[in-house]
Phi, psi and omega in degrees: 000133183269172175309309181300319176301315182291320179300313178299317180299318178291320177299315180291325178299326181276357177072029178256143173277169178303312180296323179297306182297322179301315180295317179299328181268358180071034177228190181257161177297322176301312176299320181298314181298316181298324181293319182289333180268001180064026175264356178208152174246134181285161180270169184297329180299320178299311180297324179294318183294314184286334174296318178299329180280353176111001178291146174273089186293329177297316180292321181297319182283320187245343180089004182248127182289144175272142182299332184294337180259007178281149175295160183304315179294327176295314180299319179295319176298314180296319180298315181291324176297313181296328182272356184280155173289167177311313183295323177300313181302315181297318180293320178298313181295320179298320180289323182288323183261002173070044174301149179294325176225116182275201184301150175256130181247135183238131178259120181258159181127212183296318181287317176060037185248154176231160174214159184244183178052050179241124171238116186248130172232120180083200182273118178230135179248138181249136174256119180261110185271176176099170175246151174298138178280141181294145179289144169146000000 
């Protein structure tokens, strides 16, 4: 994906037409079209102006989204992922990419029971039903 493609994507995400974004950035519709076609490169003043309008300039320039433009649930997921231990990160990734089997969780103690395909984000409580089998 090119600079121009990402610029167009951000403009559309903001719900702006080429003339509207050009006006917000203090340029012309022709310049906006040229930027989106990759036939011209904007100056820093243009980028600063569209950032003020809500465009993710980091994404436009690098292809990597800025955390400041993420939705609240996306930010929360990213924060939880970054704070997780390696096993937690594996479980989150497993759930996100739809692995057939995500992390396996083992409960130690009196019950000594295990269950599979668990990906946990946040506080989750599990209810383990049934009765203990008598020893013998």
